C-alpha positions in Angstrom: 15.7 -11.6 15.2 14.7 -8.0 14.6 11.1 -6.9 14.2 10.6 -3.5 12.7 7.5 -2.3 14.5 4.7 -0.3 13.0 2.2 1.7 14.9 0.3 -0.4 17.5 -2.1 0.4 20.3 -0.5 2.5 23.1 -0.9 -0.1 25.9 0.8 -2.9 24.0 3.6 -0.5 22.8 4.3 0.6 26.3 4.5 -3.0 27.6 6.8 -3.9 24.7 9.1 -1.0 25.2 9.7 -2.1 28.8 11.0 -5.4 27.5 13.2 -4.0 24.7 16.9 -4.6 24.7 18.7 -1.6 26.1 21.0 0.2 23.6 23.3 3.1 24.0 22.5 6.0 21.7 25.2 8.4 22.8 27.7 7.7 20.2 27.9 10.5 17.6 29.3 8.2 14.9 27.3 6.3 12.2 23.9 7.8 13.2 21.2 7.3 10.6 20.3 10.3 8.4 17.0 11.1 6.8 16.6 13.5 4.0 13.6 15.0 2.2 10.7 16.9 3.7 8.3 14.1 4.3 10.8 11.7 5.9 12.2 14.4 8.2 8.7 15.6 9.1 7.7 12.0 10.0 10.8 11.6 12.2 10.0 14.8 14.0 6.4 13.6 14.6 7.4 10.2 15.9 7.5 10.3 19.7 9.9 7.3 19.8 12.4 8.9 17.4 15.2 11.1 18.8 16.3 13.7 16.2 19.7 15.0 17.1 20.3 17.7 14.6 19.0 19.2 11.3 20.7 20.8 8.4 18.3 22.9 6.3 18.1 25.7 3.8 16.2 28.9 4.8 13.6 28.1 2.1 12.9 24.6 3.4 12.9 25.7 7.0 9.8 27.9 6.4 7.7 24.7 6.2 8.8 23.4 9.7 8.2 24.3 13.3 11.4 22.9 14.9 11.5 22.2 18.6 13.5 24.9 20.5 15.9 22.3 21.9 16.8 20.9 18.4 20.2 21.8 16.9 19.4 23.4 13.6 22.1 24.5 11.1 21.2 26.5 8.1 23.1 25.4 5.0 23.4 25.9 1.3 22.0 23.3 -1.2 25.5 22.2 -2.2 26.5 21.6 1.5 23.5 19.4 2.0 24.4 17.4 -1.1 27.6 16.3 0.7 25.6 15.0 3.6 23.6 12.4 1.6 24.7 9.6 -0.6 25.3 10.3 -4.3 23.6 13.7 -4.2 20.2 12.2 -3.3 17.2 14.5 -3.6 17.3 16.0 -0.1 14.7 18.8 -0.8 16.7 21.2 1.3 16.7 19.3 4.6 18.7 16.5 6.3 18.2 15.2 9.8 20.5 13.1 11.9 18.7 10.7 14.3 19.2 8.0 16.8 18.3 4.4 15.6 15.0 3.0 16.9 15.4 0.1 19.2 14.5 -3.3 17.8 11.6 -5.2 19.3 11.7 -8.8 20.4 9.7 -11.0 18.1 7.7 -12.3 21.1 6.6 -8.8 22.0 5.4 -8.2 18.5 3.4 -11.4 18.4 1.7 -10.4 21.7 0.4 -7.3 20.0 -1.6 -9.3 17.4 -5.3 -8.9 18.2 -7.1 -11.9 19.7 -10.4 -11.2 17.8 -11.2 -11.9 14.2 -9.5 -8.8 12.9 -6.9 -9.4 10.2 -3.3 -9.4 11.5 -0.5 -9.5 8.9 3.2 -9.9 9.4 5.9 -9.4 6.7 9.1 -11.4 6.8 12.1 -10.4 4.6 14.6 -13.1 3.7 17.9 -11.3 2.8 16.1 -8.3 1.3 18.7 -5.6 2.0 18.4 -2.9 -0.8 17.5 0.3 1.1 15.2 1.5 -1.6 13.2 -1.7 -1.6 13.1 -1.9 2.2 11.9 1.7 2.4 9.2 1.1 -0.1 8.1 -2.1 1.7 8.0 -0.2 5.0 5.7 2.4 3.5 3.4 -0.3 2.1 3.3 -2.1 5.4 2.3 1.1 7.1 -0.3 1.9 4.5 -1.9 -1.6 4.7 -1.7 -1.7 8.6 0.7 -4.6 8.9 1.6 -5.6 12.4 5.4 -5.5 11.8 8.2 -6.3 9.4 10.5 -9.1 10.6 14.1 -9.2 9.3 17.2 -11.1 10.2 19.4 -9.2 12.6 22.2 -7.4 10.7 24.8 -9.0 12.9 23.6 -12.6 12.3 25.4 -14.8 9.8 23.3 -15.3 6.7 23.1 -19.1 7.2 22.4 -19.0 11.0 18.8 -20.2 10.6 17.5 -17.3 12.6 14.7 -16.6 10.1 13.6 -20.3 10.1 13.4 -20.2 13.9 11.4 -17.0 13.8 9.0 -18.7 11.4 8.6 -21.6 13.9 7.8 -19.1 16.6 5.4 -17.2 14.4 3.6 -20.5 13.5 3.3 -21.4 17.1 1.5 -18.0 17.6 -1.2 -19.1 15.2 0.0 -17.3 12.0 -0.5 -19.0 8.6 2.9 -18.7 6.9 2.9 -18.0 3.1 6.0 -17.8 1.1 5.9 -15.9 -2.1 7.5 -17.8 -5.0 7.1 -17.3 -8.7 7.2 -21.1 -9.4 4.5 -21.9 -6.9 1.3 -23.6 -8.3 -1.1 -22.0 -5.8 -2.2 -18.4 -6.2 -2.1 -16.1 -3.2 -5.9 -15.7 -3.2 -6.1 -19.5 -2.6 -3.4 -19.6 0.0 -4.9 -16.8 2.1 -7.5 -17.4 4.7 -6.8 -17.3 8.5 -7.0 -14.1 10.5 -3.3 -14.2 11.2 -1.1 -14.3 8.2 2.7 -14.1 7.8 3.9 -13.2 4.2 7.5 -14.2 3.5 9.4 -12.5 0.6 12.9 -13.3 -0.6 15.5 -11.1 -2.2 15.2 -10.3 -5.9 16.9 -12.8 -8.1 17.6 -15.4 -5.5 14.2 -15.5 -3.9 13.6 -17.3 -0.6 16.2 -19.6 0.6 15.3 -23.3 0.7 15.4 -23.5 4.4 13.1 -20.5 4.7 10.6 -22.0 2.2 10.6 -25.2 4.1 9.3 -23.4 7.2 6.3 -22.0 5.4 2.8 -23.6 5.5 2.2 -22.8 1.8 4.0 -21.3 -1.2 2.0 -19.0 -3.4 2.5 -16.9 -6.5 1.1 -13.5 -7.5 -1.2 -13.6 -10.6 1.0 -11.7 -13.1 1.0 -12.1 -16.9 3.3 -14.3 -18.9 5.1 -11.2 -20.3 6.6 -10.5 -16.9 8.7 -13.1 -15.2 8.7 -11.5 -11.8 8.0 -8.2 -9.9 10.3 -6.0 -7.9 10.1 -7.2 -4.3 8.6 -4.0 -3.0 5.9 -4.2 -5.6 5.2 -7.8 -4.7 5.0 -6.9 -1.0 2.4 -4.2 -1.7 0.2 -6.5 -3.8 0.4 -9.3 -1.3 -0.5 -6.9 1.6 -3.5 -5.6 -0.4 -4.6 -9.2 -1.2 -4.3 -10.2 2.5 -6.5 -7.3 3.5 -9.2 -8.2 1.0 -9.7 -11.9 1.8 -12.2 -12.8 4.5 -11.0 -15.4 7.0 -11.4 -19.0 5.8 -9.8 -22.4 6.0 -6.6 -22.2 3.9 -5.8 -24.6 1.1 -3.1 -27.2 1.8 
């Protein structure tokens, strides 16, 4: 089970990194690429991210102070368009990076504060669209979520990995809320404990039955009758905001 970590305190991060699964990053093939000025700037500023090379126009380069050891290649706009999918808006810069190592779920749970501070996890059940995942990651960072937990990309879809992760999360004291449009309980009613895990399913299919069965409560977002459902990234943002607004209380069952 992969946990996409968000910024945590330095001591916990250092302890977690010592327990991470070792991964080789020397292969030059199939490395992730970021494009656009803000994503590339964030990658360069991340101490845990290794940026291997950058392609950039002279105009875009004026906004960056690249490290001296970084391989930088100046390119034309048309050349950059061939480095990104479907001529995505690269804004004159593309970076090739090493993947970040996944964290063990147990390490992430250890980083949850022991005091009464709100701690929120996000779990994604077969949410794979890169645009949705990217938007969810930005919302998770904005609302200070502890981490995003997803099924490992190499696990079979019906392996039960997410259900087992939910069991482990529940044992760590997290109240597990699955978002479902057909649920009778509103999310404001379902929220309460300091530690909350919000579970979202893929658009259209929603959460799988086995995943829902490992939640403590199913809840819906308060949307009007004219809209049947929300985009999963929008739903995640609203749920994260709601979780941050509710004071700890005994949840409804």
